[in-house]
C-alpha positions in Angstrom: -0.3 0.3 -0.3 1.5 3.6 -0.8 -0.4 4.7 2.1 -0.4 3.4 5.9 -3.9 2.2 6.6 -3.9 3.6 10.1 -3.8 7.4 10.4 -4.0 8.7 14.0 -4.2 11.7 13.3 -7.6 11.6 11.7 -9.0 12.0 15.5 -6.9 14.9 16.3 -7.8 17.3 13.2 -9.7 19.9 15.1 -10.6 20.9 18.5 -14.0 19.5 17.9 -12.4 16.3 17.4 -10.0 16.2 20.3 -12.7 16.7 22.4 -15.0 14.4 21.0 -12.9 11.4 21.7 -11.3 12.7 24.8 -11.0 10.0 27.6 -9.8 12.5 30.3 -11.6 15.3 32.0 -10.6 17.3 34.9 -13.4 18.9 36.9 -13.7 21.3 39.5 -15.2 18.4 41.6 -11.4 17.0 41.8 -10.1 19.2 43.7 -8.9 20.4 47.2 -7.3 23.6 48.1 -5.0 24.0 51.1 -4.8 26.3 53.2 -2.2 27.7 56.3 -3.6 28.7 59.1 -2.2 31.1 62.2 -3.4 32.6 65.4 -3.9 36.4 65.4 -6.4 38.8 63.7 -6.6 40.0 60.6 -3.6 38.4 59.3 -3.0 37.6 55.5 0.9 37.0 54.8 2.2 36.1 51.1 4.7 33.4 51.6 7.8 33.9 49.6 8.5 30.2 49.2 5.0 29.8 47.7 3.8 32.1 44.8 -0.1 32.9 45.3 -0.5 31.1 48.7 -0.9 32.7 52.1 -0.8 32.3 55.8 -4.0 33.2 57.2 -5.9 33.8 60.7 -9.0 32.1 61.4 -11.2 35.7 61.1 -10.0 36.2 57.3 -9.6 32.5 56.8 -13.7 32.6 55.8 -12.9 35.0 53.1 -10.8 32.8 51.5 -13.2 30.2 52.0 -16.3 32.2 50.4 -13.9 32.5 47.3 -13.1 28.9 47.0 -16.7 27.9 47.2 -17.8 30.6 45.0 -15.1 28.5 42.7 -16.9 25.4 43.0 -14.2 23.7 44.8 -15.8 21.4 47.2 -13.4 21.1 50.1 -10.6 23.1 51.6 -7.6 21.2 53.4 -6.2 23.2 56.6 -2.8 23.2 57.9 -2.0 24.5 61.4 1.2 27.2 62.8 2.3 26.7 66.2 3.3 29.7 68.5 4.8 27.9 70.6 6.1 24.2 70.3 7.0 21.7 73.2 8.1 18.5 73.1 4.8 16.8 72.4 3.0 19.0 70.6 0.3 20.1 72.7 -0.8 23.0 70.5 -2.4 20.4 67.9 -5.6 19.3 70.0 -6.3 23.1 71.3 -9.5 24.4 71.8 -8.2 27.5 70.9 -5.8 26.5 68.4 -5.8 28.0 64.7 -7.1 24.8 62.9 -9.7 24.9 65.8 -10.4 28.3 65.1 -10.9 28.3 61.1 -12.8 25.5 61.3 -15.6 26.9 63.4 -15.2 30.2 61.1 -15.7 28.2 57.8 -18.2 26.1 59.2 -20.2 29.3 60.8 -19.7 31.1 56.9 -19.6 28.9 54.4 -20.8 25.3 56.3 -21.5 23.4 52.6 -17.9 23.8 52.0 -16.1 20.6 52.9 -13.3 20.9 56.3 -10.3 18.7 55.7 -7.8 19.1 58.3 -4.1 18.0 58.5 -3.5 15.4 61.7 0.2 16.0 62.6 2.8 16.9 64.8 5.6 18.4 62.8 4.0 21.4 63.0 4.2 21.7 67.0 6.6 19.7 67.9 9.9 21.5 69.2 11.8 18.4 67.1 9.9 19.2 64.2 9.0 15.6 64.2 5.7 14.0 63.2 5.7 12.1 66.8 7.2 12.3 70.2 11.0 11.9 70.4 12.1 9.2 73.1 15.8 8.8 73.7 16.2 9.9 69.9 13.6 8.3 68.4 10.5 8.5 67.2 7.9 6.7 69.8 5.4 5.5 67.5 2.6 4.2 69.7 2.5 6.8 71.8 2.5 9.5 69.0 -0.9 7.8 67.8 -2.5 8.8 70.8 -1.5 12.1 70.6 -2.5 12.2 66.8 -5.8 10.7 67.9 -6.4 13.5 70.6 -5.5 16.4 68.2 -8.2 14.1 65.4 -10.8 14.6 67.9 -10.3 17.6 68.2 -10.5 18.8 65.0 -13.8 17.2 65.2 -15.3 18.6 67.9 -14.5 21.8 66.0 -16.5 20.7 63.2 -14.1 19.2 60.8 -16.1 17.1 58.1 -13.0 15.1 57.5 -9.8 14.4 59.5 -6.2 13.5 57.5 -3.3 12.3 59.1 -0.3 12.3 57.7 2.6 11.3 59.8 3.4 7.9 58.8 3.1 6.2 62.3 2.2 2.5 62.4 -1.6 1.8 63.5 -2.9 5.5 63.6 -5.1 5.5 61.5 -7.0 2.7 63.9 -5.8 4.9 67.1 -8.2 7.4 65.4 -10.9 5.7 63.6 -11.5 4.2 67.1 -11.2 7.6 69.3 -13.6 9.1 66.9 -16.4 6.3 67.3 -15.9 6.5 70.9 -16.5 10.4 71.1 -19.4 10.1 68.8 -17.7 11.1 65.6 -18.9 7.8 63.8 -19.6 10.2 60.8 -16.3 11.9 60.6 -14.4 10.8 57.6 -10.8 9.6 57.3 -8.4 10.5 54.6 -5.3 9.0 55.4 -2.0 9.7 53.7 -0.8 6.3 53.2 1.4 6.4 51.1 3.5 8.8 51.5 7.1 9.1 50.5 10.6 10.7 51.9 10.5 13.1 49.6 12.5 16.4 48.1 9.6 18.1 47.2 8.2 19.1 50.4 10.7 21.7 50.9 8.4 25.0 50.1 5.9 23.6 52.6 8.3 23.2 55.1 9.4 26.8 55.2 5.8 27.9 54.9 4.9 25.3 58.4 8.0 26.1 60.2 8.4 22.0 59.8 11.7 21.4 58.9 13.0 18.4 61.8 15.3 19.5 64.2 17.8 16.8 63.8 17.8 14.0 61.1 15.0 13.0 59.0 11.8 11.4 58.7 13.1 8.2 56.4 12.5 5.8 59.3 8.7 6.3 59.0 8.4 7.8 55.6 8.2 6.0 52.5 11.5 4.7 50.5 11.2 6.0 47.0 12.5 3.4 45.5 9.3 0.9 47.0 6.2 0.2 45.2 4.7 -3.1 46.7 5.4 -1.6 50.2 3.1 1.2 49.3 0.3 -1.5 47.8 0.9 -2.8 51.7 0.1 0.6 53.4 -2.3 1.3 51.6 -4.0 -2.4 52.4 -3.9 -1.4 56.1 -5.1 2.2 55.9 -8.2 0.4 54.7 -8.6 -2.3 57.2 -8.2 0.1 60.1 -10.8 2.4 59.0 -10.0 4.5 55.9 -12.2 6.1 53.8 -10.1 7.6 51.3 -6.2 6.6 50.5 -3.5 8.9 49.4 -0.4 8.7 47.1 1.8 11.5 48.2 4.0 13.3 46.3 2.1 12.7 43.0 4.4 13.1 40.1 6.8 11.6 41.0 4.3 8.9 42.0 2.2 8.3 39.2 2.5 4.5 39.0 1.8 3.8 42.9 -1.1 6.5 42.1 -2.2 3.8 39.4 -1.8 0.5 40.7 -3.7 1.9 44.0 -6.6 2.8 41.6 -6.2 -1.0 40.0 -6.0 -2.8 43.3 -8.2 -0.7 45.9 -11.9 -0.3 45.6 -12.2 3.3 47.5 -11.4 6.6 46.6 -8.0 7.6 46.2 -6.3 11.0 46.3 -2.8 12.6 45.2 -1.1 15.2 46.5 0.1 17.7 44.1 2.9 19.0 46.5 4.4 22.6 46.9 8.0 21.6 45.3 5.7 20.3 42.3 3.6 23.7 42.2 7.1 25.9 42.6 9.0 23.8 40.2 6.7 24.7 37.6 5.9 28.5 38.9 9.8 29.1 38.8 9.8 27.4 35.3 7.3 29.8 34.4 8.8 33.0 35.9 11.8 32.5 33.5 9.6 32.2 30.6 10.7 28.6 30.0 7.0 27.2 29.6 3.3 28.5 29.7 1.9 28.2 32.9 -1.4 27.4 32.4 -1.1 25.1 29.5 1.3 23.3 31.9 -0.2 23.5 34.7 -3.5 21.9 33.1 -1.7 19.3 31.7 0.2 18.2 34.6 -3.3 18.1 36.6 -4.2 15.9 33.8 -1.9 13.8 34.3 -2.4 13.0 37.8 -6.1 12.3 37.1 -5.2 10.0 34.4 -3.1 7.7 36.2 -6.3 7.7 38.7 -6.9 10.2 41.4 -10.3 10.2 42.0 -9.3 13.6 44.5 -6.2 16.1 43.5 -5.0 18.4 46.5 -2.8 20.9 44.8 -2.3 24.8 45.4 -3.2 25.2 41.4 -7.0 24.5 42.5 -8.2 28.2 42.3 -6.6 29.0 38.9 -7.6 25.9 37.4 -11.2 26.4 38.5 -11.1 29.6 36.6 -10.2 28.2 33.3 -12.1 25.1 33.7 -15.8 27.0 34.6 
């Protein structure tokens, strides 16, 4: 034959044709927007290390939440910062903590917006570690008890979902049992199940002042070289009571995300983390790529790999393009 039988370009010939046969669609309903909250009044601080992101006080976060809801984004993920740190991270479960106050403000002003809360000790401990340090090591079981205490305080403040990000063994079970015993049977858990010890968390740690004061987190976060281990971690979290599981970061672990979606019959989230966000922003600022196109390509790749939920600092920008 003089010409090829199959001409794949036929179905790429126009925008209408491409839309007709497109397999993966992003929706504003896929997004969760992370927010940083600290104590104070009238605070909206720009963050040098994260373009377009801010630290809010509880009173100003309500206006941000209204804007997010107006864009159609269904949920926010709250991260708190401590005024005072100690060896057990006690501000994490304080009734007047920044996160607890922010939950109440958002649920009062934007009741239909889902409020998800990060549950960890790293921003509250003087060690910067995600658990309690004893004899130079992270004590898993006592850390789980404190994480459950923090999760309960979030539920009591009105959180719809808690998201343990610490990677302690058994913490989902501790949290689920604590919530159930205290009457919060309907509070969902989104577990950071396959959270890798990644280099892409740098900008976030600067924002939250949560870098470890010694060592690293490789003894409890996952080795980036491992994939079967991620499946085991996810299976354990589901068994312990997680409603949603997460892969973090997203871009370097799209294979893990795809495996998780194929294997487990529950919603799978992916966290498009701060380093991934700023990597694209930095390239765009240098004129090396077109930001909006690259952003949507990146988010589409996460959705295509299997994510039902995408936690991303691009959520507001992407939502405006998808309207």
